[in-house]
C-alpha positions as a LaTeX table, in Angstrom:
\begin{tabular}{lrrr}
\hline
Residue & $x$ (\AA) & $y$ (\AA) & $z$ (\AA) \\
\hline
Unk1 & $-17.46$ & $-7.31$ & 1.79 \\
Unk2 & $-17.34$ & $-6.27$ & 5.45 \\
Unk3 & $-19.83$ & $-4.25$ & 7.45 \\
Unk4 & $-19.65$ & $-0.48$ & 6.97 \\
Unk5 & $-16.75$ & 1.08 & 8.87 \\
Unk6 & $-16.81$ & 4.83 & 9.45 \\
Unk7 & $-13.85$ & 6.74 & 7.99 \\
Unk8 & $-10.99$ & 7.78 & 10.27 \\
Unk9 & $-7.69$ & 9.56 & 9.79 \\
Unk10 & $-5.31$ & 6.57 & 9.89 \\
Unk11 & $-2.30$ & 8.79 & 10.53 \\
Unk12 & $-3.83$ & 10.14 & 13.75 \\
Unk13 & $-3.73$ & 8.22 & 17.02 \\
Unk14 & $-7.53$ & 8.42 & 17.20 \\
Unk15 & $-7.68$ & 6.09 & 14.20 \\
Unk16 & $-5.69$ & 3.31 & 15.85 \\
Unk17 & $-8.59$ & 1.04 & 16.83 \\
Unk18 & $-10.17$ & 1.11 & 13.38 \\
Unk19 & $-6.84$ & 0.67 & 11.60 \\
Unk20 & $-5.92$ & $-2.36$ & 13.72 \\
Unk21 & $-9.39$ & $-3.86$ & 13.35 \\
Unk22 & $-9.18$ & $-3.57$ & 9.55 \\
Unk23 & $-5.63$ & $-4.93$ & 9.51 \\
Unk24 & $-6.65$ & $-7.98$ & 11.54 \\
Unk25 & $-9.72$ & $-8.60$ & 9.41 \\
Unk26 & $-7.65$ & $-8.39$ & 6.22 \\
Unk27 & $-5.05$ & $-10.68$ & 7.75 \\
Unk28 & $-7.70$ & $-13.31$ & 8.47 \\
Unk29 & $-8.82$ & $-13.20$ & 4.84 \\
Unk30 & $-5.22$ & $-13.52$ & 3.67 \\
Unk31 & $-4.63$ & $-16.59$ & 5.85 \\
Unk32 & $-7.91$ & $-18.15$ & 4.75 \\
Unk33 & $-6.64$ & $-17.99$ & 1.18 \\
Unk34 & $-3.04$ & $-19.12$ & 1.72 \\
Unk35 & $-3.95$ & $-21.96$ & 4.10 \\
Unk36 & $-5.95$ & $-23.70$ & 1.39 \\
Unk37 & $-3.38$ & $-26.18$ & $-0.05$ \\
Unk38 & $-5.07$ & $-25.95$ & $-3.46$ \\
Unk39 & $-3.98$ & $-22.32$ & $-3.70$ \\
Unk40 & $-0.31$ & $-22.69$ & $-2.74$ \\
Unk41 & 1.10 & $-22.75$ & $-6.28$ \\
Unk42 & $-1.52$ & $-20.56$ & $-7.95$ \\
Unk43 & $-0.05$ & $-17.77$ & $-10.08$ \\
Unk44 & $-1.15$ & $-14.42$ & $-8.62$ \\
Unk45 & $-1.72$ & $-10.96$ & $-10.07$ \\
Unk46 & 1.89 & $-10.25$ & $-9.02$ \\
Unk47 & 3.41 & $-11.71$ & $-12.16$ \\
Unk48 & 6.58 & $-13.03$ & $-10.52$ \\
Unk49 & 4.84 & $-14.62$ & $-7.53$ \\
Unk50 & 2.74 & $-17.64$ & $-6.74$ \\
Unk51 & 0.66 & $-17.68$ & $-3.55$ \\
Unk52 & 3.55 & $-19.27$ & $-1.65$ \\
Unk53 & 5.73 & $-16.29$ & $-2.59$ \\
Unk54 & 3.25 & $-13.87$ & $-1.04$ \\
Unk55 & 3.76 & $-15.74$ & 2.22 \\
Unk56 & 7.51 & $-15.50$ & 1.77 \\
Unk57 & 7.16 & $-11.80$ & 1.02 \\
Unk58 & 5.22 & $-11.22$ & 4.25 \\
Unk59 & 7.82 & $-13.14$ & 6.27 \\
Unk60 & 10.56 & $-10.99$ & 4.76 \\
Unk61 & 8.67 & $-7.74$ & 5.30 \\
Unk62 & 7.58 & $-8.38$ & 8.89 \\
Unk63 & 10.95 & $-9.69$ & 10.02 \\
Unk64 & 12.50 & $-6.58$ & 8.49 \\
Unk65 & 10.05 & $-4.43$ & 10.45 \\
Unk66 & 10.81 & $-6.29$ & 13.69 \\
Unk67 & 14.53 & $-5.74$ & 13.15 \\
Unk68 & 14.08 & $-2.04$ & 12.45 \\
Unk69 & 11.81 & $-1.74$ & 15.50 \\
Unk70 & 14.54 & $-3.13$ & 17.72 \\
Unk71 & 17.01 & $-0.65$ & 16.21 \\
Unk72 & 14.61 & 2.26 & 16.84 \\
Unk73 & 14.21 & 1.27 & 20.49 \\
Unk74 & 18.01 & 1.54 & 20.78 \\
Unk75 & 17.94 & 4.99 & 19.19 \\
Unk76 & 19.42 & 3.72 & 15.94 \\
Unk77 & 18.29 & 4.69 & 12.43 \\
Unk78 & 19.72 & 2.28 & 9.83 \\
Unk79 & 19.93 & 3.53 & 6.27 \\
Unk80 & 17.08 & 3.19 & 3.77 \\
Unk81 & 17.53 & 1.79 & 0.26 \\
Unk82 & 14.91 & 3.88 & $-1.57$ \\
Unk83 & 11.70 & 2.97 & $-3.36$ \\
Unk84 & 13.43 & 2.68 & $-6.74$ \\
Unk85 & 15.04 & $-0.62$ & $-5.74$ \\
Unk86 & 12.25 & $-1.94$ & $-3.52$ \\
Unk87 & 10.41 & $-4.05$ & $-6.09$ \\
Unk88 & 13.47 & $-5.94$ & $-7.29$ \\
Unk89 & 14.80 & $-6.46$ & $-3.77$ \\
Unk90 & 11.48 & $-7.69$ & $-2.37$ \\
Unk91 & 11.06 & $-10.08$ & $-5.27$ \\
Unk92 & 14.40 & $-11.74$ & $-4.62$ \\
Unk93 & 13.80 & $-11.99$ & $-0.90$ \\
Unk94 & 10.34 & $-13.54$ & $-1.32$ \\
Unk95 & 11.62 & $-16.29$ & $-3.59$ \\
Unk96 & 14.21 & $-17.32$ & $-1.02$ \\
Unk97 & 11.43 & $-18.70$ & 1.19 \\
Unk98 & 10.44 & $-21.33$ & $-1.37$ \\
Unk99 & 12.85 & $-23.56$ & 0.52 \\
Unk100 & 10.29 & $-23.78$ & 3.34 \\
Unk101 & 7.43 & $-26.24$ & 3.25 \\
Unk102 & 3.91 & $-24.80$ & 3.20 \\
Unk103 & 3.40 & $-25.69$ & 6.86 \\
Unk104 & 6.74 & $-24.16$ & 7.90 \\
Unk105 & 6.17 & $-20.95$ & 5.96 \\
Unk106 & 2.65 & $-20.37$ & 7.29 \\
Unk107 & 3.68 & $-21.16$ & 10.88 \\
Unk108 & 6.62 & $-18.76$ & 10.66 \\
Unk109 & 4.44 & $-15.99$ & 9.24 \\
Unk110 & 1.83 & $-16.47$ & 11.95 \\
Unk111 & 4.49 & $-16.23$ & 14.64 \\
Unk112 & 5.95 & $-13.07$ & 13.07 \\
Unk113 & 2.48 & $-11.55$ & 12.67 \\
Unk114 & 1.65 & $-12.15$ & 16.34 \\
Unk115 & 4.84 & $-10.34$ & 17.39 \\
Unk116 & 4.04 & $-7.41$ & 15.15 \\
Unk117 & 0.44 & $-7.31$ & 16.35 \\
Unk118 & 1.54 & $-7.10$ & 19.98 \\
Unk119 & 3.84 & $-4.18$ & 19.18 \\
Unk120 & 1.04 & $-2.31$ & 17.42 \\
Unk121 & $-1.42$ & $-2.93$ & 20.25 \\
Unk122 & 1.03 & $-1.52$ & 22.81 \\
Unk123 & 1.63 & 1.76 & 20.96 \\
Unk124 & 0.61 & 4.83 & 22.95 \\
Unk125 & $-1.09$ & 7.76 & 21.20 \\
Unk126 & 2.16 & 9.70 & 21.34 \\
Unk127 & 4.15 & 6.79 & 19.88 \\
Unk128 & 1.62 & 6.34 & 17.04 \\
Unk129 & 2.59 & 9.75 & 15.64 \\
Unk130 & 6.02 & 10.51 & 17.12 \\
Unk131 & 8.05 & 7.31 & 17.56 \\
Unk132 & 10.08 & 7.02 & 14.37 \\
Unk133 & 11.06 & 3.63 & 12.94 \\
Unk134 & 13.27 & 3.50 & 9.85 \\
Unk135 & 11.52 & 1.65 & 7.05 \\
Unk136 & 14.02 & $-0.45$ & 5.04 \\
Unk137 & 13.15 & 1.43 & 1.83 \\
Unk138 & 11.34 & 4.63 & 2.86 \\
Unk139 & 13.43 & 5.90 & 5.76 \\
Unk140 & 12.17 & 7.10 & 9.17 \\
Unk141 & 8.35 & 7.15 & 9.47 \\
Unk142 & 5.98 & 7.33 & 12.47 \\
Unk143 & 5.18 & 4.01 & 14.12 \\
Unk144 & 1.50 & 4.39 & 13.23 \\
Unk145 & 2.36 & 4.04 & 9.55 \\
Unk146 & 3.29 & 0.39 & 10.01 \\
Unk147 & $-0.22$ & $-1.04$ & 10.55 \\
Unk148 & $-1.17$ & 0.71 & 7.30 \\
Unk149 & 1.84 & $-0.89$ & 5.63 \\
Unk150 & 0.46 & $-4.22$ & 6.80 \\
Unk151 & $-2.91$ & $-3.36$ & 5.24 \\
Unk152 & $-1.03$ & $-2.74$ & 2.00 \\
Unk153 & $-0.04$ & $-6.40$ & 2.17 \\
Unk154 & $-2.99$ & $-8.10$ & 3.87 \\
Unk155 & $-5.50$ & $-5.91$ & 2.05 \\
Unk156 & $-4.06$ & $-5.93$ & $-1.48$ \\
Unk157 & $-2.57$ & $-9.40$ & $-1.79$ \\
Unk158 & $-5.91$ & $-11.21$ & $-1.33$ \\
Unk159 & $-6.96$ & $-9.33$ & $-4.48$ \\
Unk160 & $-3.84$ & $-10.71$ & $-6.19$ \\
Unk161 & $-4.79$ & $-14.24$ & $-5.14$ \\
Unk162 & $-8.44$ & $-13.91$ & $-6.11$ \\
Unk163 & $-7.41$ & $-12.55$ & $-9.50$ \\
Unk164 & $-5.13$ & $-15.56$ & $-9.93$ \\
Unk165 & $-8.02$ & $-17.85$ & $-8.99$ \\
Unk166 & $-10.05$ & $-16.38$ & $-11.84$ \\
Unk167 & $-11.94$ & $-13.46$ & $-10.31$ \\
Unk168 & $-10.87$ & $-10.68$ & $-12.70$ \\
Unk169 & $-13.36$ & $-8.29$ & $-11.06$ \\
Unk170 & $-11.98$ & $-8.70$ & $-7.54$ \\
Unk171 & $-11.73$ & $-5.54$ & $-5.45$ \\
Unk172 & $-10.20$ & $-4.31$ & $-2.21$ \\
Unk173 & $-12.62$ & $-3.72$ & 0.65 \\
Unk174 & $-13.66$ & $-0.07$ & 0.84 \\
Unk175 & $-12.33$ & 0.47 & 4.38 \\
Unk176 & $-8.99$ & $-1.16$ & 3.55 \\
Unk177 & $-8.64$ & 1.01 & 0.46 \\
Unk178 & $-9.87$ & 4.07 & 2.35 \\
Unk179 & $-7.21$ & 3.71 & 5.03 \\
Unk180 & $-4.58$ & 3.54 & 2.30 \\
Unk181 & $-5.71$ & 6.63 & 0.38 \\
Unk182 & $-3.61$ & 9.15 & 2.40 \\
Unk183 & $-0.59$ & 6.88 & 2.08 \\
Unk184 & $-1.15$ & 6.63 & $-1.67$ \\
Unk185 & $-0.64$ & 10.38 & $-1.87$ \\
Unk186 & 2.68 & 10.01 & $-0.08$ \\
Unk187 & 3.67 & 7.15 & $-2.40$ \\
Unk188 & 2.77 & 9.15 & $-5.51$ \\
Unk189 & 4.88 & 12.03 & $-4.27$ \\
Unk190 & 7.94 & 9.80 & $-4.00$ \\
Unk191 & 7.49 & 7.57 & $-7.06$ \\
Unk192 & 7.52 & 10.23 & $-9.77$ \\
Unk193 & 9.76 & 8.93 & $-12.53$ \\
Unk194 & 12.45 & 11.52 & $-13.23$ \\
Unk195 & 12.59 & 10.87 & $-16.96$ \\
Unk196 & 8.82 & 10.81 & $-17.44$ \\
Unk197 & 8.38 & 14.03 & $-15.42$ \\
Unk198 & 11.04 & 15.99 & $-17.29$ \\
Unk199 & 9.48 & 19.14 & $-18.72$ \\
Unk200 & 5.99 & 18.29 & $-17.43$ \\
Unk201 & 4.02 & 21.25 & $-16.05$ \\
Unk202 & 0.38 & 20.27 & $-15.52$ \\
Unk203 & $-2.52$ & 20.61 & $-13.11$ \\
Unk204 & $-5.07$ & 17.80 & $-12.85$ \\
Unk205 & $-7.77$ & 16.59 & $-10.50$ \\
Unk206 & $-8.35$ & 13.38 & $-8.57$ \\
Unk207 & $-11.75$ & 12.40 & $-7.23$ \\
Unk208 & $-12.24$ & 9.24 & $-5.16$ \\
Unk209 & $-15.84$ & 8.26 & $-4.48$ \\
Unk210 & $-17.46$ & 7.24 & $-1.22$ \\
Unk211 & $-17.12$ & 8.32 & 2.43 \\
Unk212 & $-13.42$ & 7.44 & 2.50 \\
Unk213 & $-12.73$ & 9.40 & $-0.67$ \\
Unk214 & $-12.26$ & 13.05 & $-1.53$ \\
Unk215 & $-11.19$ & 15.52 & $-4.19$ \\
Unk216 & $-7.69$ & 16.83 & $-4.77$ \\
Unk217 & $-6.02$ & 19.30 & $-7.12$ \\
Unk218 & $-2.64$ & 17.97 & $-8.22$ \\
Unk219 & 0.27 & 20.02 & $-9.51$ \\
Unk220 & 3.21 & 18.44 & $-11.34$ \\
Unk221 & 6.07 & 20.85 & $-11.90$ \\
Unk222 & 9.87 & 20.60 & $-11.94$ \\
Unk223 & 9.64 & 16.85 & $-11.35$ \\
Unk224 & 7.60 & 17.27 & $-8.15$ \\
Unk225 & 4.07 & 15.98 & $-7.44$ \\
Unk226 & 1.88 & 17.69 & $-4.87$ \\
Unk227 & $-1.83$ & 17.49 & $-4.00$ \\
Unk228 & $-4.15$ & 19.81 & $-2.10$ \\
Unk229 & $-7.83$ & 19.34 & $-1.18$ \\
Unk230 & $-10.14$ & 20.63 & $-3.92$ \\
Unk231 & $-13.18$ & 22.53 & $-2.69$ \\
Unk232 & $-14.42$ & 23.70 & $-6.09$ \\
Unk233 & $-15.21$ & 22.16 & $-9.45$ \\
Unk234 & $-11.67$ & 21.46 & $-10.71$ \\
Unk235 & $-11.67$ & 24.74 & $-12.64$ \\
Unk236 & $-8.37$ & 25.13 & $-14.47$ \\
Unk237 & $-7.52$ & 21.41 & $-14.26$ \\
Unk238 & $-6.38$ & 20.00 & $-17.59$ \\
Unk239 & $-7.74$ & 16.54 & $-16.78$ \\
Unk240 & $-9.73$ & 14.87 & $-14.02$ \\
Unk241 & $-9.38$ & 11.23 & $-12.88$ \\
Unk242 & $-12.31$ & 9.66 & $-11.02$ \\
Unk243 & $-11.90$ & 6.42 & $-9.05$ \\
Unk244 & $-13.56$ & 4.11 & $-6.58$ \\
Unk245 & $-11.33$ & 3.65 & $-3.50$ \\
Unk246 & $-10.34$ & 0.17 & $-4.70$ \\
Unk247 & $-9.48$ & 1.34 & $-8.21$ \\
Unk248 & $-7.42$ & 4.23 & $-6.86$ \\
Unk249 & $-5.31$ & 2.04 & $-4.59$ \\
Unk250 & $-4.82$ & $-0.67$ & $-7.21$ \\
Unk251 & $-3.80$ & 1.98 & $-9.74$ \\
Unk252 & $-1.23$ & 3.50 & $-7.37$ \\
Unk253 & 0.13 & 0.03 & $-6.64$ \\
Unk254 & 0.52 & $-0.69$ & $-10.34$ \\
Unk255 & $-2.08$ & $-3.42$ & $-10.77$ \\
Unk256 & $-3.78$ & $-1.59$ & $-13.64$ \\
Unk257 & $-4.51$ & 1.93 & $-14.92$ \\
Unk258 & $-7.93$ & 2.41 & $-13.34$ \\
Unk259 & $-10.29$ & 5.31 & $-13.08$ \\
Unk260 & $-12.32$ & 7.23 & $-15.62$ \\
Unk261 & $-10.33$ & 10.14 & $-17.05$ \\
Unk262 & $-11.70$ & 13.21 & $-18.81$ \\
Unk263 & $-9.89$ & 16.19 & $-20.29$ \\
Unk264 & $-6.83$ & 16.70 & $-22.45$ \\
Unk265 & $-5.77$ & 13.29 & $-23.88$ \\
Unk266 & $-2.08$ & 14.27 & $-23.84$ \\
Unk267 & $-2.27$ & 15.23 & $-20.16$ \\
Unk268 & $-4.08$ & 11.98 & $-19.34$ \\
Unk269 & $-1.34$ & 10.02 & $-21.06$ \\
Unk270 & 1.38 & 11.95 & $-19.21$ \\
Unk271 & $-0.27$ & 11.29 & $-15.86$ \\
Unk272 & $-0.68$ & 7.58 & $-16.63$ \\
Unk273 & 3.05 & 7.29 & $-17.33$ \\
Unk274 & 4.31 & 9.59 & $-14.60$ \\
Unk275 & 5.24 & 7.05 & $-11.91$ \\
Unk276 & 7.77 & 4.24 & $-11.68$ \\
Unk277 & 6.67 & 0.83 & $-10.39$ \\
Unk278 & 7.87 & $-0.15$ & $-6.94$ \\
\hline
\end{tabular}
């Protein structure tokens, strides 16, 4: 685990230094794991991918970002495919890079990562929040979202590797998970499964522990998910889910159904099955 890092708002320009520091630290850990030749063909927590496929996935993702960045600089906004198809598309793209040797794949990823890093470092405070770059699957988002997207990869995939190496109790670093918490709320909003949400009208609570965490009252109605900060004691909530930051992020990203849930068992079951995997 890293030294304690004070919480910041990662979506605000004031959070840039911390976000980039965490991204770079997570990236070093990722490379430490993938550069060990003994790990290259280890099956990871991502059931379709070995370690080598995580490298291919990162090549695909970053080169897609670089392409979209160039389009944004030209004032272009290419179409987005949607989160519903993201998982299947990313899986196919990652496997295409198996044709590269280990040395070629790692060298290519390092080169791509350096390009992306330089772009992030050069972002002005205004660009962090206002320069829109079209994500291949999510559509136009502020440039400052992209370092967090990289933490989603460099921060979560080491967990996938460690799990594959036998550490079933592996976790995400608290700062990495904490930076992702606001983005998890956005993801949950846009990954509600239409069929599972049909007819659902519930109010439940989420509590994430630690300095990066918080408490939110969630409403699910008419197929829509929305969360607001909870200042009280979750009065009127039909269920409450309590997580560590790591458990919350890994739950949102479909690694397992984490958290301790109390309340109406039927509501708990509905919430557990409310989202599609992406």
